[in-house]
TINU-847809 format. One record per atom (N, C-alpha, C, O): x negated, y negated, z. Coordinates in steps of 0.1 Angstrom, whole numbers, plus 5000, padded with zeros to 4 digits. Example, Ala and Ser with C-alpha at 12.3 -4.5 7.8 and 13.67 -1.06 7.14 Angstrom:
2
486850575078;487750455078;486850335078;485850335085;487250225071;486350115071;487150005079;486649895080;
# end
This chain:
229
520251565206;519051495210;519151345207;519451315195;518851265216;519051125214;517651065210;516651085217;517650985199;516350925195;516150785202;517150715204;514950755205;514650625210;514850515200;514750535188;515350395205;515550285195;514350205192;514350135182;513350215201;512150135199;510950215201;510950315208;509850165196;508550225198;507550115200;507550015193;506650135210;505650035213;504450055205;503950165204;503949945199;502749945192;501549945201;501349835208;500850045203;499850055213;498649965211;498049925220;498449915198;497349825196;497649685198;496749605199;498949645200;499249505201;500249475212;500549355214;500749575219;501749555229;503049505224;503849445232;503249505211;504549465206;505449585205;505049695204;506749555206;507749665205;508449645191;508949535188;508449745183;509049745170;510249835170;510349945176;511349795163;512449875161;512149995153;511449995143;512550115157;512350235150;513650255141;514650295146;513550225128;514750225120;515050355114;516050375108;514050455115;514250585109;515450655116;515650635128;516250735109;517450795114;517050895125;515950945126;518050935133;517851025144;517851165138;518951225136;516751225136;516651355129;515251415131;514451355138;515051535125;513751595126;512751505119;511551505122;513151415110;512351325103;511751225113;510551195113;512551175123;512151085133;511051155142;510051085145;511251275145;510251345153;508951365146;507851345152;509051395133;507851405125;507051275124;505851275125;507751165122;507151035121;506450995134;505350945134;507151035145;506551005158;505251085160;504251035166;505251215156;504051295158;502951245149;501751245154;503251205137;502151145128;501551025134;500351005134;502450935140;501950805145;501250815158;500350735161;501550915166;500950915180;499951035182;499251025193;499851135174;499051245176;498251285164;498651255153;497151355166;496351415155;495451315147;495451195150;494751375138;493751295130;494451185121;493851085119;495651215116;496251115107;496650985115;496450875110;496951005128;497250885136;496050795137;496250675136;494850855138;493650775139;493150715126;492950595125;493150805116;492450755103;493450665095;492950575088;494750675097;495650585090;496050465099;496750375094;495650475112;496050365121;497550335120;498050225117;498350445122;499750435119;500550335128;501550285124;500050315140;500750215149;500650075143;501549995145;499550055136;499349925129;500049915116;500449805111;500350035110;501050035098;502550015099;503249965090;503150045111;504550035113;505149895110;506149895103;504549785114;505149655110;505149635095;505949555090;504249695088;504149675073;505349745066;505949685058;505549875070;506549955063;508049925068;508949965062;508149865080;509449845086;509849695087;510949665091;508949605083;509149465084;510049415073;510149475063;510749305076;511549235066;510749115061;509949065067;511149065049;510448955043;509048995038;508849105035;508248895037;506848915032;506049005041;506048975053;505449105036;504649195044;503149155044;502349225050;502749055037;501349025035;500648995048;499549055050;501148915057;500448895070;500149025077;499049045082;501249105079;501049235086;500149335078;499449415084;500249325065;499349405057;497849375059;497049455060;497649245060;496249195062;495749245076;494549285077;496549245086;496249295099;495949445098;495049495105;496749515091;496649655089;495349695082;494649785087;494949615072;493649645065;492549625074;491549695073;492649525083;491549495093;491349625102;490249645106;492449695105;492349815113;491749935105;490849995110;492349965094;492050085086;490650075080;489950175078;490249945077;488949925070;487749915080;486649895076;488149905093;487049895103;486050005103;486450125100;484849975105;483750085105;484050185116;483450295116;484850145126;485150245137;486250335134;486550435142;486950315123;488050395119;487550505109;487050475099;487750635112;487250745104;488150755091;489250705091;487550805080;488250835068;489150955070;488751045077;490250955063;491151075064;490651185055;490151165044;490751305059;490351425051;491451455042;492651435045;491151515030;492251555021;493151665027;494351665024;492651755035;493451855041;494451795051;495551835052;494051695059;494951635069;496051555061;497151555066;495651485050;496651415042;497651505036;498851475037;497251615031;498151715024;499051775035;500251795032;498551805046;499351865057;500451775062;501551815063;500051645064;500951545068;502051515058;503251505061;501651515045;502651485035;503551605033;504751575031;503051725034;503951835034;505051845045;506151865042;504551815057;505451815068;506451695067;507651715070;506051585062;506951465060;507951495050;509151465052;507551555039;508551595028;509551695033;510751675030;509151795040;510051895045;511051835055;512151875055;510551755064;511351705075;512251585071;513351565077;511951515060;512651395057;513351395043;513751295038;513551515038;514151525024;515551465024;515951395015;516351495035;517751445035;517751295037;518551225032;516751245045;516651095047;516251025035;516750915032;515351085027;514951025014;516151015004;516250914997;516951125004;518051124994;519151024998;519950994990;519150995011;520150895016;519950755012;520850675012;518750725007;518450585003;518450485014;518350515025;518350355010;518350245020;517050225025;515950275020;516950145036;515750105042;514950225048;513750225047;515650325053;514950445059;514150515048;513050545050;514750525036;514150595025;512950515020;511850575017;513050385020;511950295016;510750315025;509650315020;510950315038;509850335047;509150465046;507950475046;509950575044;509350705042;508650715029;507550775029;509150655019;508550655006;507150585006;506250625000;507150475014;505950395015;504850475022;503650475018;505250555032;504250635039;503850755030;502650785030;504750805022;504350915013;503350865003;502450935000;503550744997;502650694987;501250674993;500250694987;501250625006;499950615012;499250745014;498050755012;500050845018;499450985020;498951045007;497851105007;499651024996;499351074984;498151004977;497351064969;498150874979;497150794972;496150724982;495750614979;495850784993;495050725003;493750674998;493350565001;492950754990;491650714986;491750584977;490950494978;492750574968;492950464960;493350344968;492850234966;494250364977;494650244986;493550194994;493350074996;492750295000;491550255008;490550175000;490150065004;490250224988;489150154980;489650014975;488949924976;490950014971;491449884966;491749784978;491449664978;492249844989;492649765001;491449705008;491549595014;490349785009;489149745017;488149655009;487249605015;488349644996;487549564987;487749414991;488849374994;486649334992;486749194995;486349104984;485449134976;486848984984;486448874975;485048834979;484748804991;484148834970;482748814973;482448664977;481448644984;483348574973;483048434977;483748394990;483148304997;484948444992;485648405004;485748505015;486248485026;485248625012;485248745021;486648775026;486848805038;487648765017;489048795020;489348925013;488748965003;490249005019;490649125012;491249094999;492149014997;490749164989;491249144975;492749164974;493449094967;493249274980;494649304979;495549194984;496549154977;495349144996;496249045002;496048914995;497048844993;494848874991;494648744984;495348744971;495848644967;495348864964;495948874951;497448874953;498248804945;497948944963;499448944965;499948804969;501048764965;499148724976;499548584979;499648504966;500548424965;498748534956;498848464944;500048494936;500748404931;500448624936;501648664930;502848604937;503848564930;502948614950;504048554957;504248414955;505348364953;503148334955;503148194953;503648154939;504348054937;503148234929;503448214915;504948244912;505548164904;505448344917;506848394914;507848334923;509048324920;507448284935;508348234945;509248344952;510148324958;508848474949;509548584955;508648654966;507448674963;509148694977;508348754988;507948894984;508648964977;506748924988;506249064986;506749144997;506349135009;507549244994;508149335004;507649475003;506749504995;508049555013;507649695013;508049765000;507249844994;509249744995;509749804983;508949764971;508749844962;508449644971;507549594960;506249674960;505849724949;505649694971;504349774972;504549914968;503749974961;505749974972;506050114969;506250124954;505750224948;506950034948;507250044933;505950014925;505750064914;505049934931;503749904924;502950034923;502350064912;502850114934;502150234933;502750334924;502150424918;504150334924;504850424915;504850384901;505150464892;504350264898;504250214884;505550174878;505750194866;506550124886;507850094881;508449984889;507949944900;509649944885;510449854892;509949714894;509249664886;510449654905;510149514907;508649484909;508249374905;507849574914;506449554916;505749504903;505049404903;505949584892;505249544879;505849424873;505149334868;507249404874;507849294868;507449164874;507249064867;507249164887;506849034894;505349004890;505048884888;504549104889;503149074886;503049024871;502248934868;503849074862;503849034848;504048884847;503548824838;504948834856;505248694856;504048604859;504048484855;503048654865;501948574870;500848574859;499948484860;500848664849;499748674840;499548544831;498348514828;500548484827;500448374818;499548264823;498948194815;499448244836;498548144842;497048184841;496248094842;496748304839;495348354839;494748364853;493548394854;495548334863;495048334877;494648474882;494048484893;495148574875;494848714879;493648774872;493448894873;492948694864;491748744857;490548734866;489548664864;490548814877;489448814887;488948954889;489549054885;487748954895;487149084899;487949154908;487949284908;488649084917;489549154927;490649234919;490949344923;491249164909;492349234902;491749354894;492449454893;490549344889;489949454882;489849574892;490149684888;489449554904;489249654914;490649724917;490749844917;491649634919;492949684922;493549764911;494249874912;493349714898;493949774886;493249914884;493950004881;492049924886;491350054885;491950154894;492150274890;492050124907;492650214916;494050254913;494550364916;494850154908;496250174905;496350274893;497250364894;495450254883;495450354872;495050494876;495550594871;494050494885;493650624890;494750694898;494850824897;495550624905;496650674912;497850714903;498550814906;498050634893;499150654884;498750624870;498750504866;498350714862;497750694848;498650624839;498250564829;500050634841;500950574832;500850424832;501250354823;500250364843;500050214844;499150164832;499350054828;498250254828;497350214817;498050184804;497550114795;499350244802;500150224790;501250124793;502150124785;501250064804;502449974808;502249834803;501249794798;503349754805;503249614801;502249544808;501649444803;501949584821;500949514829;499549524823;498749434824;499249644817;497949664811;497849584798;496749524796;498949574791;498849494779;498749344782;497949274775;499449294792;499249154797;497849124801;497349024798;497249224809;495849204813;494949184801;494049104801;495149274791;494249274780;494449144771;493449084767;495749104770;496048984762;495548854768;495048764762;495748854781;495448724789;493948714793;493348604792;493448824797;492048824803;491048874793;489848864796;491448934782;490448994772;490449144773;490549194784;490249214762;490249354762;489149414771;489249524777;488049344773;486949394781;487249394796;486549464804;488249324799;488649304813;489049434820;488649464831;489649524812;490149654818;489249764815;489549884818;488049744809;487149854806;486649914819;486350034819;486649844830;486049904843;486950004849;486550074858;488150024843;489050124849;488550264849;489050354856;487450284841;486850424840;485750434849;485150544850;485350334857;484250344866;484550424878;485750444881;483550484884;483850574896;484050494909;484850534917;483350384910;483450314923;483850174920;483450104910;484850114928;485449984925;484449874925;484649764919;483249894932;482249784932;481749754918;481349634915;481849844909;481349824895;482349734887;481949674877;483449714893;484449624886;484349474891;484949394886;483449454901;483349324906;484349304918;485249384919;484049204926;484949184937;485149034940;485548994951;484948954929;485148814931;486548764928;486848644929;
# end
């Protein structure tokens, strides 16, 4: 069976390269993107430029958040997320073990499926003064401070609580520019998705730079309680 080399983004009339290998994994990715409830609630055609793009993903991530956070986009059910993640894991195990860009894209989608509620709450929160998405405005701060582009692998490692994601953010703390309500919201959701982050260097840096009370909100139930400024 021959796999197509390109897929059209139905929402923007753009054609994106399909970098996933020619396998059952490709078929599963196509099914997720084009059919069923996951396609609609995750807006997967809008997500493709984020997980497959090169260089900084912040502009395409901002466009994706506009789609997934829209009032017309339904929330994903836990059963649909679990079903999709199970199928993806079964179909893409060999592609994941192969490493490289293909594995990075699949891992990014898996992280989204596993931590959808956290990503949604952190991603859809907005800065109260500028009405910008907290996630992308904070990532721009990190990118500008470190001089390193925010890539797909950065976002994946950030959710996993390891690798370049945390090390890049740590470099930004000394300036105090991350002591914001937006960062409180993102931090809370990150800890909820991966509790080990609460004991990481990033948590210590937050406490040392912004004050111990800064991270108290991580135990709140709704991100609005952490502020959004």
